[in-house]
N, C-alpha and C positions, 0 to 999 in steps of 0.2 A: 484342527488347522483352520485359520481364518480364511475368509474369502480372498483376502489380499494375497494369499499364497497358492492360488489356483494354478492348474496346469497351464492355463493360457499365459499367466504372468511368468511362469518358469520358462515357457517357450520364448517370451520376450527377452529374458536374460540370456538364454542359450543362443539365440539368434545374434544378439549383440556381441557376445563373446566370440562367436564364430566369425562375424564380420570384422571384428577389431582385435586380432591376435596381438597387436602391438600394445594394447592398453594393459598396464600392469597394476594400476591402482584406481580405486573408486572413492570419491567423496560422498558420504552419506549425509544428507543435509536436512535440517529441520529449522523452521523459522520460529524464533521466540516471540515473546509479547511485544517487543519493540520492532519486530520484523528483521532482526539481526539473524543471519544464518549461522547455525552451529551444527556440530555433528562429529563424525569420525571418518578417518581415512583407512580403507582396508585394502588388502591384496586381492587380486582378481580371483584367487583360489577360494575366497570366502564369499563371493557374490551370490552363488546359488544358495548357500546356507542362510544368507540374509533374506532371500525371497521365501525360504521355507520356514525359518524360525524367527526372523527379525533380529534386531539388535537391542540391547538394553541401554537406556539412558535414564538419568534421574528425573523424577517428576519436577524437581526444583528448576529444571531448565526453563520452565514457564513461569518462574518467579524471580527472574534475574532483572536487575536494574540495567540502565544503559551502559554501566561500566562492567557488566558481567558478574556482579556479586549477588548472591542469593539474599532476597529480602525476607528475613525470618518472620516478620509480621504477617506474611502471606499464608502461613501454615503449611507450606509445601517443602520446607527445609528440614531442620532438626526435629520439628514436631512429629514428623512421620519417619524419622530416622534417615532422612535423605534417600528414601527408597527409590528403587528403579521402577520404570514401566518399560514396555516393549514397543519398539517402533517398527513399522512395516512399510514397504515401498508403496509409493503412489503410482498407479499405472500410467504409462506413457511419459514418464519423466527421466528415463534412463537415456543418457546422451553423452557426447564428448564435451570436454572443457577446451574450447579452441585456443585459449590463451596460454595453455600449459606447454612448456618446452618438452617435458616428458609426457607422452600420451597418457591422459587421465580421463576417466569417466566420472559422471556424477548421477546421483539418484536422490530424489526428494522423498522424504519420509513423513509419516504421521504417527502419533503416539496412541497406544492402547493400554487398557488395564491388562494385567497378566492373564486374566481369564478370557480376554478377547474383546470386550466392548471398548469403543473409542474413549479416550481420556478426555474428560470434560474441560480441562484447562488448556488444551491445544487450541490455539486460535482458529485453526482450520475446522476443528470440530464445532467451535462456537458458530461459525458460519454455516456449517452443514445442517445444524439444528434449525436455523432460520430458513434455509432453502427448502427443507422438508415441508414447511407450511405451504409453499407454492406448489410443490409436487402434489400435495393433497388436494389442491384446487384445480389440478390438471394444467398448471402453467409452468413454463420453462423460462428461467431468467436468462436473457441475453445481455452480455456485459463487455465493456472494453475500458481500458485505462489509458490515460495520457500522463506520462511521467516526465517531470522537469528536473533538470540537474545542471550543475555548473562543472565545467572543466576548470581545475585550479592547478597552480604550480605545485610541484613537490616541495619547494622551499617556501616556508611561511615567513612573514615579516613580523617579528615580535609575537609569534603565535597566531597571527591573523592570516587569512588566505589572501592570495592575489591571483589574478588571471595568469594563465601560462603564456609563455612566448609562442607566437605563431611559428609553426615549422616552416612556413613559407616566407614570411617577412621578418621574422625574428623580433617583432614588436608585441607588446602586451596590448590587447584591445582595451579601449577606454569608452567607446560610444555604445549606445543602446542597440541601434540597428536591428530592430525587430524584423523578422522574416528575410534577413539579408542572405542572398545567395553567396555573395563574396565571403561572408564570415563562415559559411559552410565550407567554402573552398579552403580557407585558412587552416582548417582542421580536418580536411577531407579524408586523409588516410585513417585517422582514428575513428571518425564517424562511419566510414565505409566498413571498417572492421567490426564495428558494433552491429551494424545491420547484417553483415555476412555471418557473424557469430550467432546472431539471433536465428537466422535461417538454419544454421548447422544444428542448433539446439531445439528446433521446432517451435521457437517462440514467434508468434505471428506479428512481428513488427513490420510496419509497411512504410513508415516515413520518419524522417528527422527534420525538424524545423528549428531555425534560429529564434530564440526567445528574446525577452525584453531587457537584457542586461549583457555586459561583456562576457563572452564565452559561456553564455547560458543557452541550453538547448532543450528540446522536448522530443521524446520518442512516442509515437502513436502506435498502439496495439489494435489489431482488428477485433471486431465484435465476434464473440463465440457464445454458443448456447450452453454455457456451463460456467456459472460464476465461481465455482471452486477452482477450476482450471484457469480462469482469467486471473485469479489472485496468485495461483502458482506461477503463471508467466510473469506477473509483475515482480514477484520476489526474485525469480531467477534472472530477469532482465537487469535488475539493480546490480546483482553480483557480476553479471556479464559486463556491464558498463564499467564498473570499478576496475575489474581485472584487465579489460581491454585498454583502458587508459594507462594503467601501469606499464603495459607493453610499449606504450608510446611515450614513456617517461613523463607522464602527467598523472595528476590525481583527480578525484572527483569529490563533490559533496552533494548530498541530498538534504542537507540541513535546511530547515524551512526558511531561515533568514540569515545567510552567511555574511552579507554586506549591508551596512547601514546605507540608506538612500538608494538602494537598488531593489529590483523585484525579488520576491522570494520564490521558492520552489513549491509548486503545487502538484497535487495528484488528483486530476479530474477523473470522474467516472461517468460513463454513459450506460444507461440501462433501458431495456425494453422488455416486454413480456410476450411470450408466444403461447398461443393456445395449442390444443392437441393436434391441430392441422398445420401447425407451424406459422400461423398468421399472427402478426403483431397486433395485440389488442389496443395499442395506443394509436394505431393508424387512423387518420381522418383527414378530410379536406380542410375542415375547420377544427383545430385543436381544442377550442373552447367548448365545442359540442361533444367531445369524447368524455363520457362520464368516468371511465376507468383511469384515463390520464389525469383528469382533474382530481379525483379522489386520491390517487397515488401521490400526487404533488402535495395535496393537503395533509396527508399523513406524514410525509417527510418533513414538511415545514413545522408541524406540531411537535415532532420528536427531535428536531434539529438542535435546540439548546441542550438537551440531555445527551446528544450524540457527540458534542464538541470534544469531550475528552478522548474519544476514539479518533476523531478527525484531526485533532490538533493535540497530540499526547505529550508534548514537551514544553518546558518553559519558553524555549526559543520560538515555538510554533506561533505564539501570539504576537510576535514582533513583525510577522509577515503582513498583518492586516493594515489596509490603507486604501482609500478610494483611488489614489493615483496608480495603484498596482493591481487593480481589478480583482481584489479579494473581498468578497461580500461579507458584511458584518451584521447582517440582519436576516431573518427568515423571509426571503422574498423570492418571487418567481416572475418570469416573463418569456416572451417569444423572441428568439434571436437577440437576446439582450445579455451582454457579458458583464453587466454590473450587478446581476442578481445572483442569489445563492443557487437557484435551480433554473437552468436555461433549457428551453425547448427549441432545438434546431428544427426549422420548418421547411427545409429545402425540398424534401421528398415526403409526400403525405404517407407513403407506405413505411417510411423509416423513422417516423416520429419517435422520440425517445426523451428521456430526462438526463440532463447533464448536471451532475453535482460539482460545484466549483469552489467549495469551502476548504476541503482537506488539503493538508500540506504533504509534501513528498516524504516527510518523516513519519507518516502514519503507517501502521501495519495494514496491508491491503485486506486481510481477512476480517479484521475488526471493523475497518471502514465499511466494507461491503455488508457485513452483518448488521450494523446499525442503520445503514441506508435501506436495506431490504426490510428490516423491521418496520421502519416508517412507511414504506410502500404497502406492506401487508396490512398494517394498522389502518391506513387510509382507505384501502379497498374494502376491508371488512366492516369499517365504521362509517363509510360513505362521507368522508370528511371533505368539505369544500375548501379550496385554497384562497378564496377571495379573488379579486380582480388582478390580472397580470399587470406588472409595472411596465410602462413605456418610458423610454428615456433614461436619464441618470438616476438610478435608485438611491445613490448616496445623498442626493438632494431632496428625496421624497420620504425616505424611511429612516428613522433614528436607529442607531446601533443598539441592538438588544441581545445579541448572542454573547455568551460569556467571553470576556476579553482577557482572561488569565487562567492558568491551569487550576488554581485552587477552586475558583468558582465553577469551572467546568466539571471538576471531580465531584463537587457537591451536587450539581445538577444531575449527573449520572447516578450518584448514590441514591438520590431521592426519586428517580424516575419510575413511575408505575408502568409506563408504556414499555420501556426497554426491559424491565424486569419480567415482563410476560414473554419475551422472546429470547433473552440472554440469561442463562443460569445465574441467579443472584449470587451463588457461591463464586462464580467466575468474576462477577462485577466486584465483589469484595476483594478478591485477589488483585485485580487490576488497580483498584483504588488504593489498596495498601502499598503496592509497588510504586505507584506514581506519587503518593504522598511522601514516601520515603525519599524519592529523588528530589521532591520539592523542598523537603526539610534540609537535605544536604546543600541544595542550592542557596537557600535562604541563610544558612549559617556561614556561607563563604563571604569574603569581602572583596569587592571588585576594585579594579584600578581606578575607576571613576570616583568611588568613595574616597580613596586616598587623595586623589587630585582635588576633590571638593572640600574635604573636611580635615585632612591631617594637620594643616597649618592655619586653618581659618576659624575653627570653633574653640 
């Protein structure tokens, strides 16, 4: 029996069943390579069996493209007979789904080999392997996400999204109105239910702010001293937001760039490192004099080009970049500077941290975190200096040098010696194979713009 089926976890399940006799079904969830949640729905009578013996799902779940089709070039499909692996519960993720009309619970899972060891192609396991490097150093990673999204209408216009009508005014928002309280009021019921649902599910969401486009918002999660759980919360928060919006007759998108000419959706990450006594090793009155902070930044900047495929994993991801939208396109850093890739907020010397500002909301949180922490560890162990921080507008001082398209990003990842030391090269091969498959499908399609430009002109 695996550790995940300990008596303590069985107690967790029994207590939940006793407290919620009305719950008849449970959704067993696991996030695939794209961060898309998949799984099974079971009757409550089978919940304890899941804790004791797990559930079987095919390993090919981690070789699915964005359309949910197995990418055979990954080697996880027919080459292995589309064989099953076993999935076990993640402690502390059993909770209610507050949007369901029929009381339903949910439980996040992680995949293992049949003999018990974690399955290497589960993105959560990819992250766990990197986190172990910090554990060996006596360090704990403290992390938090900021997740941006758009509320959109359930009715598209010619297949394109549009802002939803306000439940208050009946109008569709058109203006940017960043940080507008009035815009929060326009969708207050839905946004309140998102925060209430997060509290019900134990997701540490503490604020929602209006972002830089019509009906665009950001949810902030609290820092927690467990990067795996921070990613669990990010995955579950996305699902909560989508389903809560449905209840309010709206839809959502986490697409990196849903509207031309408007801001894209980002997924910012804040990290700090705690020593054995719980002290932040980045803390300092003068950030420039903190060796650990500088070296961590230096390592992330050095590994950033190779990490782009994890931070921006889709063709659409690269449409988000632009100086007017505060999306950095070069490996840069600075103090309290939102034009750089790595920002160091300096308000509280004891809470100094690194904020990564490149990734899009379409990134898989586990893979994003794994690549970020790989860079941090690389910097700490190789004492890499980051250069001078940038003051002012970095777009006017640093030329774009990060990969600006998915093909170049995949090449950089495939060739990276740094990331190959932290992330199993077999997993990198699977990721690259799946994303190259998506890219080929995209490039073989013919867009409306091509017909408009070329059909009657060439």
